[in-house]
py3Dmol code that shows the C-alpha trace and the ligand (Angstrom):
import py3Dmol

protein = """\
ATOM      1  CA  MET A   1     -47.809 -57.075 -99.462  1.00  0.00           C
ATOM      2  CA  LEU A   2     -47.253 -59.777-102.055  1.00  0.00           C
ATOM      3  CA  PHE A   3     -44.877 -59.286-104.918  1.00  0.00           C
ATOM      4  CA  PRO A   4     -45.362 -62.087-107.442  1.00  0.00           C
ATOM      5  CA  THR A   5     -42.567 -62.393-109.924  1.00  0.00           C
ATOM      6  CA  ARG A   6     -42.199 -59.724-112.518  1.00  0.00           C
ATOM      7  CA  ARG A   7     -41.589 -62.163-115.337  1.00  0.00           C
ATOM      8  CA  THR A   8     -44.844 -64.043-114.772  1.00  0.00           C
ATOM      9  CA  PHE A   9     -46.779 -60.823-115.054  1.00  0.00           C
ATOM     10  CA  LEU A  10     -44.871 -59.559-118.051  1.00  0.00           C
ATOM     11  CA  THR A  11     -45.466 -62.753-119.935  1.00  0.00           C
ATOM     12  CA  ALA A  12     -49.195 -62.611-119.260  1.00  0.00           C
ATOM     13  CA  ALA A  13     -49.539 -58.938-120.129  1.00  0.00           C
ATOM     14  CA  THR A  14     -47.474 -59.223-123.279  1.00  0.00           C
ATOM     15  CA  ALA A  15     -49.331 -62.300-124.446  1.00  0.00           C
ATOM     16  CA  SER A  16     -52.681 -60.588-124.040  1.00  0.00           C
ATOM     17  CA  LEU A  17     -51.488 -57.473-125.840  1.00  0.00           C
ATOM     18  CA  ALA A  18     -49.960 -59.496-128.662  1.00  0.00           C
ATOM     19  CA  ALA A  19     -53.222 -61.366-129.121  1.00  0.00           C
ATOM     20  CA  GLY A  20     -55.006 -58.071-129.530  1.00  0.00           C
ATOM     21  CA  ARG A  21     -57.385 -58.719-126.683  1.00  0.00           C
ATOM     22  CA  TYR A  22     -57.479 -58.193-122.973  1.00  0.00           C
ATOM     23  CA  VAL A  23     -57.652 -60.832-120.293  1.00  0.00           C
ATOM     24  CA  SER A  24     -60.600 -59.415-118.433  1.00  0.00           C
ATOM     25  CA  ALA A  25     -61.040 -62.190-115.895  1.00  0.00           C
ATOM     26  CA  GLN A  26     -58.009 -61.218-113.830  1.00  0.00           C
ATOM     27  CA  ASN A  27     -57.952 -57.525-114.617  1.00  0.00           C
ATOM     28  CA  PRO A  28     -59.219 -55.277-111.839  1.00  0.00           C
ATOM     29  CA  PRO A  29     -61.356 -52.241-112.576  1.00  0.00           C
ATOM     30  CA  ILE A  30     -59.170 -49.163-112.957  1.00  0.00           C
ATOM     31  CA  SER A  31     -60.610 -46.037-111.330  1.00  0.00           C
ATOM     32  CA  THR A  32     -60.145 -42.672-113.021  1.00  0.00           C
ATOM     33  CA  THR A  33     -60.169 -39.384-111.069  1.00  0.00           C
ATOM     34  CA  LYS A  34     -59.625 -35.988-112.660  1.00  0.00           C
ATOM     35  CA  LEU A  35     -56.956 -34.060-110.745  1.00  0.00           C
ATOM     36  CA  ASP A  36     -57.053 -30.950-112.950  1.00  0.00           C
ATOM     37  CA  GLU A  37     -57.052 -29.972-116.624  1.00  0.00           C
ATOM     38  CA  ASN A  38     -55.362 -32.733-118.650  1.00  0.00           C
ATOM     39  CA  LEU A  39     -54.321 -34.575-115.532  1.00  0.00           C
ATOM     40  CA  TYR A  40     -55.812 -37.793-114.132  1.00  0.00           C
ATOM     41  CA  LEU A  41     -55.212 -40.209-111.290  1.00  0.00           C
ATOM     42  CA  LEU A  42     -55.700 -43.864-112.216  1.00  0.00           C
ATOM     43  CA  GLY A  43     -56.104 -46.289-109.311  1.00  0.00           C
ATOM     44  CA  GLY A  44     -56.302 -50.053-109.013  1.00  0.00           C
ATOM     45  CA  SER A  45     -53.320 -51.226-111.066  1.00  0.00           C
ATOM     46  CA  GLY A  46     -51.000 -51.748-108.088  1.00  0.00           C
ATOM     47  CA  CYS A  47     -50.042 -48.136-107.451  1.00  0.00           C
ATOM     48  CA  ASN A  48     -51.373 -44.672-108.166  1.00  0.00           C
ATOM     49  CA  VAL A  49     -50.714 -43.790-111.805  1.00  0.00           C
ATOM     50  CA  VAL A  50     -50.758 -40.150-112.921  1.00  0.00           C
ATOM     51  CA  ALA A  51     -51.673 -39.582-116.583  1.00  0.00           C
ATOM     52  CA  HIS A  52     -51.114 -36.277-118.398  1.00  0.00           C
ATOM     53  CA  THR A  53     -52.912 -35.808-121.720  1.00  0.00           C
ATOM     54  CA  GLY A  54     -51.745 -33.301-124.289  1.00  0.00           C
ATOM     55  CA  SER A  55     -50.918 -32.654-127.907  1.00  0.00           C
ATOM     56  CA  ASP A  56     -47.544 -34.333-127.480  1.00  0.00           C
ATOM     57  CA  GLY A  57     -49.011 -37.630-126.275  1.00  0.00           C
ATOM     58  CA  VAL A  58     -49.791 -39.106-122.895  1.00  0.00           C
ATOM     59  CA  VAL A  59     -47.237 -38.942-120.101  1.00  0.00           C
ATOM     60  CA  LEU A  60     -47.572 -41.586-117.363  1.00  0.00           C
ATOM     61  CA  VAL A  61     -46.016 -41.595-113.922  1.00  0.00           C
ATOM     62  CA  ASP A  62     -45.612 -45.289-113.036  1.00  0.00           C
ATOM     63  CA  GLY A  63     -47.278 -48.218-114.737  1.00  0.00           C
ATOM     64  CA  GLY A  64     -48.807 -50.510-112.114  1.00  0.00           C
ATOM     65  CA  LEU A  65     -48.201 -54.253-111.874  1.00  0.00           C
ATOM     66  CA  ALA A  66     -47.567 -56.140-115.103  1.00  0.00           C
ATOM     67  CA  GLN A  67     -50.676 -58.273-114.598  1.00  0.00           C
ATOM     68  CA  ASN A  68     -52.717 -55.060-114.793  1.00  0.00           C
ATOM     69  CA  ALA A  69     -50.852 -53.431-117.690  1.00  0.00           C
ATOM     70  CA  ALA A  70     -53.545 -54.256-120.228  1.00  0.00           C
ATOM     71  CA  ALA A  71     -56.350 -52.906-118.021  1.00  0.00           C
ATOM     72  CA  LEU A  72     -54.350 -49.770-117.340  1.00  0.00           C
ATOM     73  CA  ALA A  73     -53.701 -49.264-121.062  1.00  0.00           C
ATOM     74  CA  GLN A  74     -57.448 -49.498-121.674  1.00  0.00           C
ATOM     75  CA  ALA A  75     -58.168 -46.905-118.987  1.00  0.00           C
ATOM     76  CA  VAL A  76     -55.543 -44.545-120.430  1.00  0.00           C
ATOM     77  CA  ALA A  77     -56.989 -44.939-123.922  1.00  0.00           C
ATOM     78  CA  ALA A  78     -60.425 -44.030-122.547  1.00  0.00           C
ATOM     79  CA  LEU A  79     -59.280 -40.697-121.048  1.00  0.00           C
ATOM     80  CA  PRO A  80     -60.698 -37.492-122.598  1.00  0.00           C
ATOM     81  CA  ASN A  81     -58.341 -36.236-125.341  1.00  0.00           C
ATOM     82  CA  SER A  82     -56.280 -39.383-125.031  1.00  0.00           C
ATOM     83  CA  SER A  83     -53.528 -40.215-127.498  1.00  0.00           C
ATOM     84  CA  PRO A  84     -50.692 -42.743-127.607  1.00  0.00           C
ATOM     85  CA  VAL A  85     -48.435 -42.884-124.564  1.00  0.00           C
ATOM     86  CA  ARG A  86     -45.122 -41.221-125.382  1.00  0.00           C
ATOM     87  CA  THR A  87     -43.414 -41.053-121.994  1.00  0.00           C
ATOM     88  CA  LEU A  88     -43.437 -43.295-118.925  1.00  0.00           C
ATOM     89  CA  PHE A  89     -41.703 -42.406-115.669  1.00  0.00           C
ATOM     90  CA  ASN A  90     -40.621 -45.080-113.187  1.00  0.00           C
ATOM     91  CA  THR A  91     -40.507 -43.444-109.745  1.00  0.00           C
ATOM     92  CA  HIS A  92     -38.388 -46.452-108.626  1.00  0.00           C
ATOM     93  CA  TRP A  93     -37.720 -50.085-109.596  1.00  0.00           C
ATOM     94  CA  HIS A  94     -40.485 -51.925-107.649  1.00  0.00           C
ATOM     95  CA  PRO A  95     -42.933 -54.136-109.618  1.00  0.00           C
ATOM     96  CA  GLU A  96     -45.903 -51.860-108.800  1.00  0.00           C
ATOM     97  CA  GLN A  97     -44.139 -49.082-110.724  1.00  0.00           C
ATOM     98  CA  THR A  98     -42.585 -50.968-113.636  1.00  0.00           C
ATOM     99  CA  GLY A  99     -45.278 -53.417-114.763  1.00  0.00           C
ATOM    100  CA  SER A 100     -46.098 -51.533-117.969  1.00  0.00           C
ATOM    101  CA  ASN A 101     -42.463 -51.167-119.011  1.00  0.00           C
ATOM    102  CA  GLN A 102     -42.373 -54.150-121.344  1.00  0.00           C
ATOM    103  CA  ALA A 103     -45.632 -53.436-123.161  1.00  0.00           C
ATOM    104  CA  LEU A 104     -44.770 -49.748-123.587  1.00  0.00           C
ATOM    105  CA  GLY A 105     -41.070 -50.315-124.269  1.00  0.00           C
ATOM    106  CA  MET A 106     -42.001 -52.616-127.146  1.00  0.00           C
ATOM    107  CA  VAL A 107     -43.917 -49.809-128.864  1.00  0.00           C
ATOM    108  CA  GLY A 108     -41.095 -47.300-128.503  1.00  0.00           C
ATOM    109  CA  VAL A 109     -42.236 -45.301-125.491  1.00  0.00           C
ATOM    110  CA  THR A 110     -39.548 -43.263-123.735  1.00  0.00           C
ATOM    111  CA  ILE A 111     -39.116 -44.754-120.249  1.00  0.00           C
ATOM    112  CA  ILE A 112     -37.487 -42.265-117.904  1.00  0.00           C
ATOM    113  CA  ALA A 113     -35.916 -43.275-114.601  1.00  0.00           C
ATOM    114  CA  HIS A 114     -32.996 -42.442-112.403  1.00  0.00           C
ATOM    115  CA  GLU A 115     -29.874 -44.337-113.470  1.00  0.00           C
ATOM    116  CA  ASN A 116     -29.919 -46.342-110.212  1.00  0.00           C
ATOM    117  CA  THR A 117     -33.394 -47.631-111.055  1.00  0.00           C
ATOM    118  CA  ARG A 118     -32.137 -48.911-114.414  1.00  0.00           C
ATOM    119  CA  LEU A 119     -29.236 -50.620-112.669  1.00  0.00           C
ATOM    120  CA  TRP A 120     -31.581 -52.421-110.243  1.00  0.00           C
ATOM    121  CA  LEU A 121     -33.866 -53.527-113.084  1.00  0.00           C
ATOM    122  CA  GLN A 122     -30.871 -55.082-114.827  1.00  0.00           C
ATOM    123  CA  GLN A 123     -30.331 -57.594-112.042  1.00  0.00           C
ATOM    124  CA  THR A 124     -32.363 -60.149-110.142  1.00  0.00           C
ATOM    125  CA  ILE A 125     -32.938 -58.957-106.599  1.00  0.00           C
ATOM    126  CA  THR A 126     -33.673 -61.028-103.483  1.00  0.00           C
ATOM    127  CA  TRP A 127     -34.798 -59.293-100.300  1.00  0.00           C
ATOM    128  CA  PRO A 128     -32.824 -60.802 -97.403  1.00  0.00           C
ATOM    129  CA  TRP A 129     -35.588 -60.323 -94.822  1.00  0.00           C
ATOM    130  CA  ASN A 130     -38.201 -62.513 -96.523  1.00  0.00           C
ATOM    131  CA  GLY A 131     -36.493 -64.181 -99.480  1.00  0.00           C
ATOM    132  CA  GLN A 132     -38.740 -62.384-101.967  1.00  0.00           C
ATOM    133  CA  LYS A 133     -37.175 -62.577-105.424  1.00  0.00           C
ATOM    134  CA  PHE A 134     -37.590 -60.086-108.249  1.00  0.00           C
ATOM    135  CA  GLN A 135     -36.484 -61.153-111.704  1.00  0.00           C
ATOM    136  CA  LYS A 136     -34.530 -58.657-113.767  1.00  0.00           C
ATOM    137  CA  LEU A 137     -36.374 -57.034-116.663  1.00  0.00           C
ATOM    138  CA  PRO A 138     -35.559 -57.790-120.292  1.00  0.00           C
ATOM    139  CA  LYS A 139     -33.713 -55.005-122.084  1.00  0.00           C
ATOM    140  CA  ILE A 140     -36.787 -53.768-123.951  1.00  0.00           C
ATOM    141  CA  ALA A 141     -38.511 -53.180-120.594  1.00  0.00           C
ATOM    142  CA  GLN A 142     -35.661 -51.306-118.955  1.00  0.00           C
ATOM    143  CA  PRO A 143     -35.669 -47.513-118.715  1.00  0.00           C
ATOM    144  CA  ASN A 144     -34.220 -46.136-121.959  1.00  0.00           C
ATOM    145  CA  LYS A 145     -33.622 -42.568-120.788  1.00  0.00           C
ATOM    146  CA  THR A 146     -31.938 -42.149-117.429  1.00  0.00           C
ATOM    147  CA  PHE A 147     -30.694 -39.129-115.514  1.00  0.00           C
ATOM    148  CA  TYR A 148     -28.789 -38.291-112.346  1.00  0.00           C
ATOM    149  CA  ASP A 149     -30.104 -34.937-111.161  1.00  0.00           C
ATOM    150  CA  LYS A 150     -33.116 -33.439-112.917  1.00  0.00           C
ATOM    151  CA  GLY A 151     -34.725 -32.777-116.257  1.00  0.00           C
ATOM    152  CA  ALA A 152     -37.798 -31.410-118.055  1.00  0.00           C
ATOM    153  CA  LEU A 153     -40.057 -32.379-120.941  1.00  0.00           C
ATOM    154  CA  ASP A 154     -40.895 -29.961-123.779  1.00  0.00           C
ATOM    155  CA  SER A 155     -44.350 -29.535-122.240  1.00  0.00           C
ATOM    156  CA  GLY A 156     -42.797 -28.020-119.102  1.00  0.00           C
ATOM    157  CA  ILE A 157     -43.248 -31.082-116.908  1.00  0.00           C
ATOM    158  CA  ARG A 158     -40.227 -31.276-114.593  1.00  0.00           C
ATOM    159  CA  TYR A 159     -38.647 -34.233-112.847  1.00  0.00           C
ATOM    160  CA  GLY A 160     -35.826 -34.731-110.404  1.00  0.00           C
ATOM    161  CA  TYR A 161     -33.934 -37.118-108.185  1.00  0.00           C
ATOM    162  CA  ILE A 162     -34.957 -37.573-104.561  1.00  0.00           C
ATOM    163  CA  SER A 163     -31.379 -38.229-103.545  1.00  0.00           C
ATOM    164  CA  ASP A 164     -32.102 -38.873 -99.869  1.00  0.00           C
ATOM    165  CA  ALA A 165     -32.905 -42.565-100.518  1.00  0.00           C
ATOM    166  CA  ALA A 166     -36.341 -42.321 -98.966  1.00  0.00           C
ATOM    167  CA  HIS A 167     -37.544 -45.628-100.396  1.00  0.00           C
ATOM    168  CA  THR A 168     -34.781 -46.804-102.766  1.00  0.00           C
ATOM    169  CA  ASP A 169     -31.643 -45.093-104.054  1.00  0.00           C
ATOM    170  CA  GLY A 170     -33.416 -44.302-107.334  1.00  0.00           C
ATOM    171  CA  ASP A 171     -36.494 -42.339-106.253  1.00  0.00           C
ATOM    172  CA  LEU A 172     -37.738 -39.548-108.506  1.00  0.00           C
ATOM    173  CA  TYR A 173     -40.495 -36.937-108.437  1.00  0.00           C
ATOM    174  CA  VAL A 174     -42.473 -35.558-111.372  1.00  0.00           C
ATOM    175  CA  TYR A 175     -43.920 -32.044-111.114  1.00  0.00           C
ATOM    176  CA  PHE A 176     -46.754 -30.736-113.286  1.00  0.00           C
ATOM    177  CA  PRO A 177     -46.462 -26.937-112.937  1.00  0.00           C
ATOM    178  CA  GLN A 178     -49.672 -26.018-114.774  1.00  0.00           C
ATOM    179  CA  GLN A 179     -51.764 -28.116-112.417  1.00  0.00           C
ATOM    180  CA  ASN A 180     -49.475 -27.751-109.391  1.00  0.00           C
ATOM    181  CA  VAL A 181     -49.432 -31.511-108.882  1.00  0.00           C
ATOM    182  CA  LEU A 182     -46.376 -33.386-107.625  1.00  0.00           C
ATOM    183  CA  ALA A 183     -46.071 -37.166-107.994  1.00  0.00           C
ATOM    184  CA  VAL A 184     -43.550 -38.606-105.539  1.00  0.00           C
ATOM    185  CA  GLY A 185     -43.859 -42.400-105.774  1.00  0.00           C
ATOM    186  CA  ASP A 186     -43.146 -44.088-102.457  1.00  0.00           C
ATOM    187  CA  ALA A 187     -41.106 -41.155-101.095  1.00  0.00           C
ATOM    188  CA  ALA A 188     -44.345 -40.310 -99.250  1.00  0.00           C
ATOM    189  CA  TYR A 189     -46.973 -42.803 -98.162  1.00  0.00           C
ATOM    190  CA  GLY A 190     -50.702 -42.149 -98.342  1.00  0.00           C
ATOM    191  CA  LYS A 191     -51.678 -45.146 -96.232  1.00  0.00           C
ATOM    192  CA  GLY A 192     -49.980 -47.352 -93.677  1.00  0.00           C
ATOM    193  CA  TRP A 193     -46.321 -47.721 -92.841  1.00  0.00           C
ATOM    194  CA  PRO A 194     -43.825 -47.564 -95.694  1.00  0.00           C
ATOM    195  CA  VAL A 195     -41.775 -50.457 -96.984  1.00  0.00           C
ATOM    196  CA  VAL A 196     -38.199 -49.708 -95.959  1.00  0.00           C
ATOM    197  CA  ASP A 197     -36.282 -51.344 -98.798  1.00  0.00           C
ATOM    198  CA  TRP A 198     -32.790 -50.942 -97.379  1.00  0.00           C
ATOM    199  CA  TRP A 199     -31.488 -53.655 -99.706  1.00  0.00           C
ATOM    200  CA  THR A 200     -31.752 -51.193-102.597  1.00  0.00           C
ATOM    201  CA  GLY A 201     -30.787 -48.141-100.607  1.00  0.00           C
ATOM    202  CA  GLY A 202     -33.835 -46.881 -98.716  1.00  0.00           C
ATOM    203  CA  TRP A 203     -33.500 -45.939 -95.035  1.00  0.00           C
ATOM    204  CA  ILE A 204     -35.376 -44.231 -92.230  1.00  0.00           C
ATOM    205  CA  GLY A 205     -33.168 -41.137 -92.418  1.00  0.00           C
ATOM    206  CA  GLY A 206     -33.973 -40.976 -96.126  1.00  0.00           C
ATOM    207  CA  ILE A 207     -37.697 -41.009 -95.384  1.00  0.00           C
ATOM    208  CA  VAL A 208     -37.173 -37.863 -93.311  1.00  0.00           C
ATOM    209  CA  GLY A 209     -34.888 -36.269 -95.915  1.00  0.00           C
ATOM    210  CA  GLY A 210     -37.199 -37.232 -98.757  1.00  0.00           C
ATOM    211  CA  LEU A 211     -40.194 -35.574 -97.110  1.00  0.00           C
ATOM    212  CA  GLN A 212     -38.135 -32.409 -96.614  1.00  0.00           C
ATOM    213  CA  ARG A 213     -37.221 -32.512-100.276  1.00  0.00           C
ATOM    214  CA  VAL A 214     -40.871 -32.964-101.250  1.00  0.00           C
ATOM    215  CA  GLN A 215     -41.666 -29.858 -99.188  1.00  0.00           C
ATOM    216  CA  SER A 216     -38.945 -27.928-100.990  1.00  0.00           C
ATOM    217  CA  VAL A 217     -40.308 -28.839-104.425  1.00  0.00           C
ATOM    218  CA  ALA A 218     -43.963 -28.274-103.471  1.00  0.00           C
ATOM    219  CA  ASN A 219     -45.783 -25.202-102.211  1.00  0.00           C
ATOM    220  CA  LYS A 220     -48.757 -24.742 -99.868  1.00  0.00           C
ATOM    221  CA  ASP A 221     -51.322 -25.493-102.607  1.00  0.00           C
ATOM    222  CA  THR A 222     -49.584 -28.426-104.286  1.00  0.00           C
ATOM    223  CA  LYS A 223     -51.464 -31.701-104.572  1.00  0.00           C
ATOM    224  CA  ILE A 224     -48.969 -34.431-103.704  1.00  0.00           C
ATOM    225  CA  VAL A 225     -49.645 -37.872-105.180  1.00  0.00           C
ATOM    226  CA  PRO A 226     -48.004 -40.799-103.386  1.00  0.00           C
ATOM    227  CA  ALA A 227     -47.723 -44.237-104.962  1.00  0.00           C
ATOM    228  CA  GLN A 228     -50.214 -45.628-102.440  1.00  0.00           C
ATOM    229  CA  GLY A 229     -53.279 -44.101-100.819  1.00  0.00           C
ATOM    230  CA  PRO A 230     -55.085 -40.788-101.231  1.00  0.00           C
ATOM    231  CA  VAL A 231     -53.698 -37.510-102.561  1.00  0.00           C
ATOM    232  CA  LEU A 232     -51.817 -35.585 -99.853  1.00  0.00           C
ATOM    233  CA  SER A 233     -51.634 -31.903 -98.993  1.00  0.00           C
ATOM    234  CA  PHE A 234     -48.614 -29.850 -97.987  1.00  0.00           C
ATOM    235  CA  SER A 235     -49.715 -30.069 -94.340  1.00  0.00           C
ATOM    236  CA  ASP A 236     -50.039 -33.863 -94.603  1.00  0.00           C
ATOM    237  CA  ILE A 237     -46.369 -33.956 -95.587  1.00  0.00           C
ATOM    238  CA  ALA A 238     -45.476 -31.739 -92.626  1.00  0.00           C
ATOM    239  CA  ALA A 239     -47.330 -34.113 -90.267  1.00  0.00           C
ATOM    240  CA  GLN A 240     -45.539 -37.137 -91.742  1.00  0.00           C
ATOM    241  CA  LEU A 241     -42.215 -35.372 -91.372  1.00  0.00           C
ATOM    242  CA  GLU A 242     -42.902 -34.744 -87.710  1.00  0.00           C
ATOM    243  CA  MET A 243     -43.827 -38.381 -87.097  1.00  0.00           C
ATOM    244  CA  TYR A 244     -40.932 -39.989 -88.993  1.00  0.00           C
ATOM    245  CA  GLY A 245     -38.513 -37.451 -87.525  1.00  0.00           C
ATOM    246  CA  THR A 246     -39.588 -38.500 -84.026  1.00  0.00           C
ATOM    247  CA  ILE A 247     -39.205 -42.203 -84.817  1.00  0.00           C
ATOM    248  CA  TYR A 248     -35.844 -41.657 -86.503  1.00  0.00           C
ATOM    249  CA  ASP A 249     -34.489 -39.852 -83.439  1.00  0.00           C
ATOM    250  CA  ARG A 250     -35.642 -42.619 -81.116  1.00  0.00           C
ATOM    251  CA  LEU A 251     -34.135 -45.381 -83.272  1.00  0.00           C
ATOM    252  CA  ASN A 252     -30.870 -43.491 -83.532  1.00  0.00           C
ATOM    253  CA  GLN A 253     -30.672 -43.216 -79.759  1.00  0.00           C
ATOM    254  CA  MET A 254     -31.301 -46.938 -79.369  1.00  0.00           C
ATOM    255  CA  LEU A 255     -28.723 -47.769 -82.012  1.00  0.00           C
ATOM    256  CA  ASN A 256     -26.159 -45.599 -80.238  1.00  0.00           C
ATOM    257  CA  LYS A 257     -26.831 -47.522 -77.017  1.00  0.00           C
ATOM    258  CA  GLY A 258     -26.080 -50.770 -78.827  1.00  0.00           C
ATOM    259  CA  HIS A 259     -29.624 -52.121 -78.998  1.00  0.00           C
ATOM    260  CA  SER A 260     -30.683 -54.707 -81.593  1.00  0.00           C
ATOM    261  CA  PRO A 261     -33.599 -54.445 -84.047  1.00  0.00           C
ATOM    262  CA  THR A 262     -35.627 -56.822 -81.838  1.00  0.00           C
ATOM    263  CA  GLU A 263     -35.045 -54.562 -78.834  1.00  0.00           C
ATOM    264  CA  GLY A 264     -35.937 -51.609 -81.040  1.00  0.00           C
ATOM    265  CA  VAL A 265     -39.295 -53.148 -81.908  1.00  0.00           C
ATOM    266  CA  ALA A 266     -39.961 -54.101 -78.264  1.00  0.00           C
ATOM    267  CA  ALA A 267     -39.354 -50.509 -77.118  1.00  0.00           C
ATOM    268  CA  LYS A 268     -42.383 -49.396 -79.189  1.00  0.00           C
ATOM    269  CA  PRO A 269     -40.826 -46.218 -80.588  1.00  0.00           C
ATOM    270  CA  ALA A 270     -43.976 -45.464 -82.622  1.00  0.00           C
ATOM    271  CA  LYS A 271     -46.518 -46.110 -79.871  1.00  0.00           C
ATOM    272  CA  GLU A 272     -48.405 -42.806 -80.084  1.00  0.00           C
ATOM    273  CA  PHE A 273     -48.869 -43.285 -83.841  1.00  0.00           C
ATOM    274  CA  GLU A 274     -50.133 -46.875 -83.764  1.00  0.00           C
ATOM    275  CA  ALA A 275     -53.817 -46.026 -83.340  1.00  0.00           C
ATOM    276  CA  LYS A 276     -53.797 -44.054 -86.588  1.00  0.00           C
ATOM    277  CA  MET A 277     -51.170 -45.981 -88.543  1.00  0.00           C
ATOM    278  CA  GLY A 278     -51.555 -49.621 -87.457  1.00  0.00           C
ATOM    279  CA  ASN A 279     -49.003 -52.128 -86.185  1.00  0.00           C
ATOM    280  CA  PRO A 280     -45.526 -50.678 -86.800  1.00  0.00           C
ATOM    281  CA  ASP A 281     -43.383 -53.724 -85.938  1.00  0.00           C
ATOM    282  CA  GLU A 282     -42.351 -54.629 -89.479  1.00  0.00           C
ATOM    283  CA  PHE A 283     -41.640 -50.979 -90.282  1.00  0.00           C
ATOM    284  CA  ILE A 284     -39.591 -50.479 -87.101  1.00  0.00           C
ATOM    285  CA  ARG A 285     -37.551 -53.631 -87.668  1.00  0.00           C
ATOM    286  CA  ARG A 286     -36.736 -52.680 -91.267  1.00  0.00           C
ATOM    287  CA  SER A 287     -35.991 -49.101 -90.197  1.00  0.00           C
ATOM    288  CA  PHE A 288     -33.589 -50.307 -87.537  1.00  0.00           C
ATOM    289  CA  GLU A 289     -31.880 -52.610 -90.031  1.00  0.00           C
ATOM    290  CA  SER A 290     -31.729 -49.711 -92.469  1.00  0.00           C
ATOM    291  CA  LEU A 291     -29.701 -47.697 -89.954  1.00  0.00           C
ATOM    292  CA  TRP A 292     -27.218 -50.544 -89.761  1.00  0.00           C
ATOM    293  CA  ALA A 293     -27.080 -50.832 -93.513  1.00  0.00           C
ATOM    294  CA  TYR A 294     -26.683 -47.105 -93.946  1.00  0.00           C
ATOM    295  CA  LEU A 295     -24.251 -46.376 -91.161  1.00  0.00           C
ATOM    296  CA  SER A 296     -22.051 -49.438 -91.600  1.00  0.00           C
ATOM    297  CA  PRO A 297     -21.980 -50.160 -95.333  1.00  0.00           C
ATOM    298  CA  ASP A 298     -19.107 -52.614 -94.909  1.00  0.00           C
ATOM    299  CA  ALA A 299     -20.708 -54.605 -92.090  1.00  0.00           C
TER     300      ALA A 299
END
"""
ligand_1 = """\
1
ZN
Zn -42.004 -49.126 -103.725
"""
view = py3Dmol.view(width=600, height=400)
view.addModel(protein, "pdb")
view.setStyle({"model": 0}, {"cartoon": {"style": "trace"}})
view.addModel(ligand_1, "xyz")
view.setStyle({"model": 1}, {"stick": {}})
view.zoomTo()
view.show()
């Protein structure tokens, strides 16, 4: 997956907003799906975006890539009973989640994130495995309301920290009790193998722990919205937990025998899942590295 620089996107999105028009040539169509009363799933901006409409303004979970911020804003404005966005959640710091931060921060929207997410957005990050660089966000685009454990909005919408470090060390969930919908960002994946961003805290053990936490927040009828791919059911989460638990155990055994990430990949510890999930090599390598990073923080 490509991650062009955040600043490039922000500049483009802000310029188009400031000019009072939208750059349609590069904006993708945003799909809108009704999840339940007052709750919509917007696709096509870089990640799944959940939009809640109500008398106290629109609440968004994640904001897509900055290059798509203007298109996303248009789609939100076109929702039934739409009103100005008042609250934006960042499920974690990645560009797919934080691309609307600048445009919405400039108009005074409350941007809620875990404190660790704010800390990552304050610094320029370079992934060691591919050299990918992410510019820090300007102050106006940084989360302006952070938390450590959990919280709730006046409307009853609840949010909390996924402290297992499933994807980063700043993952959060947002739960809509009236609709029984749970948005979990990249703590669960709807398609393909997850990105294991161990540089900012994610690890394979956290994927397992995060899925268990999702189960504990959800119930059998909850619709679970990942950042990527289709909406998941409670049993989908159980199946993922089984799979990642199996892979985690195998990698742990190899690590304990002193094997390297390359040997870990060669051993094909995800072989029975490849037909459904695709080539796992990148995921296995990052997962193996994540065990090193997690288990030997001073290495
Ligand atoms: Zn992510």
